[in-house]
TORKOL-4160 file (C-alpha; in steps of 0.2 Angstrom, whole numbers, padded with zeros to 4 digits, m for minus):
55
<pt num="1" X="m0141" Y="m0274" Z="0100"/>
<pt num="2" X="m0158" Y="m0272" Z="0107"/>
<pt num="3" X="m0161" Y="m0276" Z="0126"/>
<pt num="4" X="m0145" Y="m0285" Z="0126"/>
<pt num="5" X="m0150" Y="m0297" Z="0112"/>
<pt num="6" X="m0140" Y="m0298" Z="0095"/>
<pt num="7" X="m0148" Y="m0298" Z="0078"/>
<pt num="8" X="m0145" Y="m0317" Z="0077"/>
<pt num="9" X="m0155" Y="m0319" Z="0094"/>
<pt num="10" X="m0169" Y="m0308" Z="0088"/>
<pt num="11" X="m0171" Y="m0317" Z="0071"/>
<pt num="12" X="m0179" Y="m0310" Z="0055"/>
<pt num="13" X="m0197" Y="m0304" Z="0054"/>
<pt num="14" X="m0209" Y="m0317" Z="0047"/>
<pt num="15" X="m0212" Y="m0307" Z="0032"/>
<pt num="16" X="m0196" Y="m0297" Z="0028"/>
<pt num="17" X="m0198" Y="m0283" Z="0016"/>
<pt num="18" X="m0217" Y="m0286" Z="0013"/>
<pt num="19" X="m0212" Y="m0303" Z="0005"/>
<pt num="20" X="m0202" Y="m0295" Z="m0008"/>
<pt num="21" X="m0184" Y="m0299" Z="m0013"/>
<pt num="22" X="m0170" Y="m0288" Z="m0005"/>
<pt num="23" X="m0168" Y="m0278" Z="m0022"/>
<pt num="24" X="m0186" Y="m0274" Z="m0022"/>
<pt num="25" X="m0199" Y="m0266" Z="m0011"/>
<pt num="26" X="m0196" Y="m0253" Z="0003"/>
<pt num="27" X="m0178" Y="m0259" Z="0007"/>
<pt num="28" X="m0173" Y="m0256" Z="m0011"/>
<pt num="29" X="m0181" Y="m0239" Z="m0010"/>
<pt num="30" X="m0170" Y="m0235" Z="0005"/>
<pt num="31" X="m0154" Y="m0239" Z="m0003"/>
<pt num="32" X="m0153" Y="m0229" Z="m0019"/>
<pt num="33" X="m0138" Y="m0218" Z="m0019"/>
<pt num="34" X="m0138" Y="m0199" Z="m0021"/>
<pt num="35" X="m0130" Y="m0200" Z="m0038"/>
<pt num="36" X="m0145" Y="m0208" Z="m0045"/>
<pt num="37" X="m0159" Y="m0197" Z="m0054"/>
<pt num="38" X="m0172" Y="m0202" Z="m0041"/>
<pt num="39" X="m0163" Y="m0204" Z="m0024"/>
<pt num="40" X="m0168" Y="m0217" Z="m0011"/>
<pt num="41" X="m0177" Y="m0212" Z="0004"/>
<pt num="42" X="m0162" Y="m0212" Z="0015"/>
<pt num="43" X="m0152" Y="m0202" Z="0003"/>
<pt num="44" X="m0166" Y="m0189" Z="0001"/>
<pt num="45" X="m0167" Y="m0187" Z="0019"/>
<pt num="46" X="m0149" Y="m0184" Z="0021"/>
<pt num="47" X="m0149" Y="m0171" Z="0007"/>
<pt num="48" X="m0163" Y="m0162" Z="0014"/>
<pt num="49" X="m0155" Y="m0161" Z="0031"/>
<pt num="50" X="m0139" Y="m0155" Z="0023"/>
<pt num="51" X="m0148" Y="m0142" Z="0013"/>
<pt num="52" X="m0158" Y="m0135" Z="0028"/>
<pt num="53" X="m0145" Y="m0136" Z="0041"/>
<pt num="54" X="m0154" Y="m0149" Z="0051"/>
<pt num="55" X="m0146" Y="m0163" Z="0061"/>
């Protein structure tokens, strides 16, 4: 919730994921798991934090 509004009330951005499908673009880069050869951005950040004792 943001300022008391739900996701449904806020709606979706006009150009979600830079106009690309959910399995492409920046959102796809975020969701690649740690088990893959090239991890996604989120998995990479979590691995980095764990390795360096951050967070």
